[in-house]
N, C-alpha and C positions, 0 to 999 in steps of 0.2 A: 403564558403565551404559548401557542403551538410551536412557534419558531424556536423557543428556548428548549423544547424537548427533543429537537432533532439533533442528529450527530453534528459535530463541529464543522466538517467539510461541507455538509449539505446546507447547514445554516449560513455559512459563508457564501455559498453559491447563490442561494435564494436572495440573500442581502445584496449581493453584487448585481443580480438581475433587477432588483427593485431600484437600485441606484441608477443603473444604466437606463431603465425605463423612464425614470424621472428626467434624466439628462436629455433623452430623446424627445420627450414632450416639450421641455424648455427650448431645445434646439429647433424643433419644428415650429414652435410659437415665434421664436426669434426670426427664423427664416421667413415666415409668413408676414410678420411685421415689417421685416426688411424689404420684402417684395412689394408690400403695399406702399412703403415709403418712397419707392422708385416710380410709382405711378404718377402721372401728371395731375396735379391739383393746383388750381389757380382761381383768381377772382378777376372778373372784368366788369367794366361799367357799360351799361346799355342805355337806351333812350330814357330821358328824364333823370339820368344819373343813378338808375337802379343798379345795385351791386348784385352780381350773379356769381355764385360759387359753382365751379365746374370740376369734374373729375373724369378722366378716361380710365376705364377698367375692363379687364377681360372677364370679370365675374358675370354670372347670369342675371343678377339683380343689382339695383342701385343701392349704395350704402346709405347709412343714416348720417346726418350732420347735426352736430351739437351747437345750438344757438343760445348762448347764455345757459339758462337752466332747462331749456326745452330741447328735446331730441326729435328731429323731423326726418322723415324718409325723403331722400333726394328723388327728383323726377327725371324721366328719360328725355334727353334732348335729341340724341341720335342713336338709333339702333345699330348693332353690328352689321357689317356687310362683308363681302368677300375681300374687298380692298382694305377695309377698315374693321378688323375683327375685334374692336374694342367699342363698348357702348360708352356714350358720353352722358353723364348724369349732371343735373343742375338743381340749384335751389336758390331762390331770391333771399338775400340777407336783408332783413328789415332795418330801416334807419334806427339808430340808437342802440343797435347790438354792440355789446362790449367785447364779447369773445365768440369765436366760431372755430370749430375744429371738425375735421373729417378723419376718422380712424386715428385719432391722436395727434394729427398734424394741425397746428395752429394756422389759421388763414389770415392774410393781411387785410385789414379792414379799411374802407375808404375814409379819408379825412375830408370834412365838408369844405375846409379852406386850405387846400394843399399849398404849401410854401416851397416845396422842392419838387420840381417836375423834370423827368428824364425823357428825352426824345431819341429814338433809334429808328433805323429804317434800312430796308434792302439787306437783310441779314443772312440769306441763304448762301449755299456754296454752289456756284454755277457749274453745271456739266451739261453741255449741249453741243453736239457736233465736234468741231475742232477746239471749242473752248472747254477746257477741263481744268478747273481750279483744283489745287492740291488740298482737298478737304481733310486729309490726314495730317497736314502740316499746320500747326497753330500760328505760324507766322504768315502763311499764305491765306488762311481762313481763320481770322482771330476772334470769331464771334463768341466762343466760350470764355476766353480771357476777358473780352470786352464786357460780356454780360456779368461776369463775376465782379469786375471792378466797378461796374455800374451799380450792382447790388450793394457793394460795400459803401457807396455814397449815401445809402439809406434814403432813397426817394420816397415821397409821399404818393407819387403817381407815375406810371410809365406809359408813354405814348409810343406806339409802334406805327409808323406811317406807311406800312405795307411792304409787300414782296417778301414772303417767308420761304416760298418754295422755288428752288432753282435747279434741283437735280432732275432734269427732264429726260435724260438719256443715260445709258450705261457708261461707266467709266471705260475709256478706250483700253483695249487689251495691251498689257505691258506697261501701263501708266501707274507707277507706284504711288504717285501723289494722291490718287483717289481710289486705289484698288480696294475692292470689297464694299464700295459705297452702294447703298440702296438707291433706287431711282424710280420715278413714276409717282403719280398721285395716289399714295397709299400710306398705311400706318408706319411701316419701317422708315419711309422717307421723312414724313412729318416728325417722327420721333427724333431722327438724326438731325434734321434741319432746325427744329425749334425746341422741342420739349426736353431733350437731353442737355444741349449746350446752355439753354436759358433756365435750367432748373432753379438755380439760386435766385435769379431775378424774378421768376414767377412767384417765389415765396416772399420776396422782399416788399412788394407793393401791388395794389390793384393795377390792372392794365386797361388802356383804351386801345382798341385794335381797329386799324384802318385797312380796308381791302385794297390790294395792289393789283396791277394788271397781270401779275403772275398767278393771281387767284381767280382769273376768268375761267369760265366753264371748260374751255378747251385746254386748260393748263392745270392749275391746282384748285379749281373751283369746288370739287367734291370735298377735299380736305378743309377748305374754308368753311363750308356750311356744316360739315361734321363737327368741327372743333370750335371755331372762333366766332362765327356770326352770332351777335348777342340776342337777336330776335328768334322767334320760333323757326325751326327749319322748314323751308318750303318743300313741296312735294317733288319738285325738280330743281335743277340748277338754274340760276338766273344771273344774267350778265349785268342787269340794272337792279339796284335796290333803292328804296326811298331814303332821303336824307332824314336825319334826326338830330336832336340836341341833347347834350349831356350837361345839365345845369348844375354847377357847383355854386357855393355861396359867393366865392370871390372871382369866379371865372365861368364863362359859358363856352362850351366846346361844340361846334357845329360840324357834323360828320357828313361829308359828301363822297359818295362812292363814284370815283372818276375812273375806275379800272378800265372801262371800255372807250374812253374818250380818245379819239384819234389826235395824235400830237400835231401833225403838220398838214393834214388834208381834211378839213371839216366837212362832215356830211350833213346835209340839211336836216335829216331826221334826228341825228344826234344833237345838233345845235338846239333843235326844238325841245328835245327831251331834257337836256341840261338847263335850258332857259326856264322850264317849268320847275325844275328842282331848285334853282337859285331863287325863284319867286317864293317857294316854300321856305327856304332858308331865311329869306328876308323877314318873314313873319316870326321866326324863332330867334332873331338877333336881339341881344340885349348888350349893354355896355358894362364891362368889356367882353368881347367875343374873339376866340381864335377859330379860324376855319381849318379843319383837318381834312386833307384830301391827298391821295397818293400822287397824282400827277400835278406838278406845279402849275399854277395859273400863269405866272410870269417868270420864266427862267431861261437860261442859256445852256445849250450843250455844244459839243464839238465832235465832228466826225473824225474818223481815223486819219483822213487826209488833212485835217486841221481847219475845216470850214466851220464857222460858228453858225448855230441855228437857234431859233426861238421856239419855245413851247409855253403853253398848250393852246394851239389856235382854236380848237373846238370850244374850250372853256372860255377863252377870251371873247369869241363871237356870241356865245350864249349869255355871258355876263355883260356884254358891251363895256367891258373893262371898268365896271363900277360896282364895288361892293357896298352894301348898305352901311350907314353910319353905325358906329358901335363896334365894327370889326377892327381889331387892333393888329392882327397879324395872320399870315397864312403859313401853315406848316405842311410840308410835303416830303416826298422821297423821289423815287423814280430815276433821277440822275444820280449816278454813283459817285457823288462828291458831296462836300459841304458848300452851300452857297447861302450868303446873306445879302439881300438886295433891297435897298430903299429907293424911292422914286420921287421925281418932280414932274407935275404937281404931286403933293403928298397923297399917298394911298397906303393901305396896309402893306408893310414890308413882307417880302417872300423869304421864308427860311426853308432851305432844302437840306434834309438830313438823310442822305441815301448812301452813306459811307460806312455802314456798320458791319460789313462782312463780305459781300460779294465783290467780284472783280471791279476795280475802280475804272471810271471812264477817263478819257483824255481830258487833261486839265483845261479849264476855261479861265485860268488866272489872269489872262490879258484883258478881262472886261474893263472897259473904260467908262468914266463918268460921261454923261450926255448920250450914251448909247441908247437908241430908241427901242422900246418894246411896249406893245399894247397901248398906244396913245399916250405914253409917258416916257420920260428920260430916266436913265439910271443916275441916281444921286450919289450912291456909294455902293460898292460891291466888294465882298470878301469871299474868296474861293479857296478851299483847301482840298488838295487831292491826297488825303491821308485817311486811313481807317480811323474811325472814332464815333463819338456820340456827343449829344448836347445836353447840358444840365442848365436848369433855370431856377433861380431863387427869387422869390418875391421881394420887391424893393418899393420904396415910397412912390417912385415915379414910373413904375412899370416892372420890368424884370431884368435882373442881372444874370447874364448867361456866360457859360464857358463851353468851348469846344475842347473835348478831351481825346487823347489817344487811347488805344485799347487797354493800356495799363492804368489809365485814370489821370495821367498828367495833363495839365491845362496847356493847350497849344494856341488858344486864342480866347480873348475876353470880349464880351459884347454887352451892349445896353439896348433894350427894346422898350420903346414907349413913345407916345405922341406921334404915331404913324412914322416912326423912324427906327432904323437899326444901325448901330455903329459898332464895328468890331476892330480890335487891335491885335496884331500878331506879335 
């Protein structure tokens, strides 16, 4: 060997250089893999229950996805922009696929009969005007803790009922609680609001994503279409998108984009638009069906002065307060509370899960039986003004549900079935 004929000190120096070079190559490879592992990779369900693998990456091209023994190139969903300098790549996961990986990261695959379903909503950290939530304080904004404990529950499916984006203004000068926070409809904000705190939950199970009013075009609409809208990205932002069904073997999920529906002042053109959407949903209804829509159809809020109000009057007018047979429940967010309301005469109970991170609303815990809303009376109502989320487990006569706090402790147990919802605290 040439190295053996060199003087001892020179042989040592060359050997040391070779070792250091190998270490550098390994270190650079580890750093590259580590950087890739921090990139958002997730699976969401779209129309007809199609599973879509997605990844946000600063790379110039989309990576490959390994689907069982086949290696496929991912396709472009959204090209980089000035506000979003990451391209979003996607690939449909065929039914029957047993393993799927992107750059070595295993993807959560959908289960045709999900037995454990998680519901979260209104997760972002609010910064707007005088309202400045302490995003740096995990007690004041507990979404990451909440998402981690939810992931530990090992759900088969995650439903997010909307409102991901809340950092609409800069943190006020001198406010340590949110100091350094990004803001505006852009990549740093969406990364801070969703992809970083929910990283473990995104890896735990496929997601069903509902659009909230904070994802309207004048708020976080660009980010919604860049990252989350499961269908092809439109040429421009749209405030209304068509409804669709996610058909699972044991459950049918109907998606209604109610982001633009006025809560208290119905506009005739909006009522007509949503009436047509409800007609379309009726054709997609099978038994059993859950309607997923950000704005509740029948729910109660309270003003800061303590006055009770009813929502959503636009959806009530469009629907004429009658959902088609087969609908078993309505799941929504929008109100920053947990509400479970059943009605007389019986109709699908309204579940509101809007308490998963953002500032909580004034409590409506004084809801009384026989209170009227939308041509019916409240039979039973449970309201919790605590941060948390909802877990549902399939049972013989419907679903057994639990409301949990951010650490995963059960604070209320519920039963959903036969057009009723009953919760015990």
